[in-house]
N, C-alpha and C positions, 0 to 999 in steps of 0.2 A: 084379592090376592095380589098382596102387594109384592109378593116373591117370583113371580111369574114375567114380568116386566117392569121395567125402569122410565118414569112416564117425564121424559125432557122438556114437555109443553109441547114442542111443534113433531116430535115424535113417541112414543110408546114402544121401546124396544123390546120383541119379544124372547125373553131369556130361557126357556122350555121349548123352544121349537123342535131343538133335536131329539129331545125325548118322547115330544108325543109323536112325530113325523119321520123320525130317524135323519131327518136335513138341517144342516144350521137353519139359521136365520139368513136370508136372500134380501137384498136392498135395492130397490129399483133408484138408480142414482141420476138418471135425467130429470131436470125438474128440481131438484135439491142443490141449496147452495154449499159453496163451500166448507161454509161455518157448521152448519148440520152435520153431513159427510162426520166432518172429525169427530163432533159430540158424539154421533152415534158409534162409530168404530171406536172412541173410547169408552163408551158406556159397554162394548162386550171387551174388549180390552182387560179393563178394571174388574171384570169378572172370568176372565181368563177363558173365554169362548171364542172359539172362531166364526167367522164370518166373510160375505163378499158380498159386493156390490156389481150390480149388472150397469149398461150403457154410460159408464165412467168419460168425460172428456179428457184428456192429457192436462189439463190446467185444471183439473178437479184432483187428480191422482199428484200433481206436482205441490197441490195446496195441503194436502193430504200427508204426505211425504213431507213437508216441510216443517209440519206440527208436532215434528218426532213419533210417528208412529210407524211400526214396524211394517208396510204393507209391502205388495207387490201390485205390480200392473203391466196388463198387456195390451198392446195399443189395436192389436189386430181384433179381438174380441171384446175390447174394454171393460174387462173384466178388475176389479181393484180386490183384493182379498187379503184376509188374515187371519193366516195358520196360528193356531194354538195345541202344540202337544202333537203328537202323531196323527196322521191323518188315518180315517176308516178303511177300511177295504173290505170291498162286496163279493171278491172272488171272481167276478165274470168278466167278461169281456164285451164291448160295446163298439160297432162298427161305424163311423161318421165316414159318409161319403155325399159328395157335392157332385154336384152334374157342370160345373163352372169355377173360375179362382172367384170370378166377383161374387160367389157367394161364400166365401171364406170369413167372411166376419162373423156371420151369422152360425158357421160351422165351427167356427171355434169359441165361440159361445156356449155352444152345446159341448162341445168334446173337454174347453176346460172346467166346465159348471160337473161335466161326470166326472171329470179326476178328481176334485175336487171333493167329491160325494165318494169317492175312494173306490170308481172303475177303473176298469184295465182299458185304455181307447185306442183301437186302431184306426187311423186316418185314410181315406182314399177320395184322394181329388181332382177333381175335372173329370171322371168318369161318366158324362150327360151323355145323352143315346144320341148327340149330333156325330159321335164317334164312339158307337156302343161297342166295339172292338176293346175298347180301354177298359170298359165295364167288365167286360168273359174273361179280360186275363186278370182279372183280380177276384172275379167272383167265388173262387176255395177258397182265398181268403176270407173274405167277406163273411163265406155259412160259417169258419170257425166264432161268429160273434153269438151272440144269448140275444141279440136286439140291433137292430141297426135304425139308426137316423141319417132318412135320407132327404138331402137338403139340395132345393131346386127353385130357379126362377122361369122367367122366362113362360114357356106353356106344364113346366111342372111333369114331365113322363118320367121322371127317372124313379121317384118311388113306385109306381105302378110296375112299373119295371124290375126294378129289384125283389117286388114281394111276389112278381112270376117265377124267381129262382133261387128263394132260401126259403127256408122251413121256421123261422124265427118273426116275432113281430115286427114290424117296419114303422117306424113314426115319422111321418112324411112332416117337413119342414116348408111351406111355401116363402117365398124370399121376394123383395120385392122389387128384385133386378128384372129388366126388363124392358121395352119399347112402349111407347103410347098404349096398345091395347091391351098391353099386360093389367094395366089399371095399378099399378104399383103392387103388385101379388096377389089381384086377385083372381086375374086367370091361370095363376097355377094353384090357389088355394080351391078353385074350383074342379080341377082335374084332377087334382088327391082325393077330394071328397067322392068324388066319380068312378073313382079306381073299381076297374072288372076284378083287378088281381085282389084277392082276400087277404086278410092281415093286414091292412093299414089302416094307422091311426092318425087323426090329422092334428098339429096344433094351429095356432094362432098365424100368421104371416110375420115372419122372423122371428120367431118367440123359439130358438135355439135351446135357452134356460127351460122352458117349458116340458122341449122336447127331451132333455137331459134326465130331467128328475122324473119323469115318464119312464125312461127307458133305466135309470138307475132301480127304480120300482119294481122292475119284470124283471131284473139281473138278480136284487136283494130277496124277491118271491123263489127263486129257482134255486139258489144257492145258500137261505138261511130257513127252510123248514124245519 
């Protein structure tokens, strides 16, 4: 099926992912050389297709830009994106909540992925359980969303609390933020997996991208039946 991908030797770029799944190709930038990223982005640009890469360093982004590619880079989320044509529009809202400010890189990976895929995103940062009144002050706004992404490190309690207050799916993202016994996010992961509140789905540690794709498919299913 030569028309469905381009064989670059070091990568086979998926040219029909958007048609199959509704989401354009996403590249995991970490571990790739600068030259490989340029080659991959060029493959999509030549085919007039959108693409984005997660976990890209500022050095990688600068190299790709210097190669003349019309990309955008966000330092917080570490997302490098190439937008072609009009962005998709899913017609729904996703709330992205964080327990603390230290969770912002993962939260922005989720938020900006969701926006790239066509969702409207509302951000509610630093509303963790250590000051739960901050969450209560925003809960009416959070309830307007079609899905909620709850991002938390430490003990990871935010997701279960939010799930007990809203009537929509909650996608929980444990982060590696925390001290020694948090075990780089394992503590938060186990808390979220064992949530007493129903309606919580859990993605891997620091996987804001995966949470966003899941949330967007929930929104798409609700608004495009």
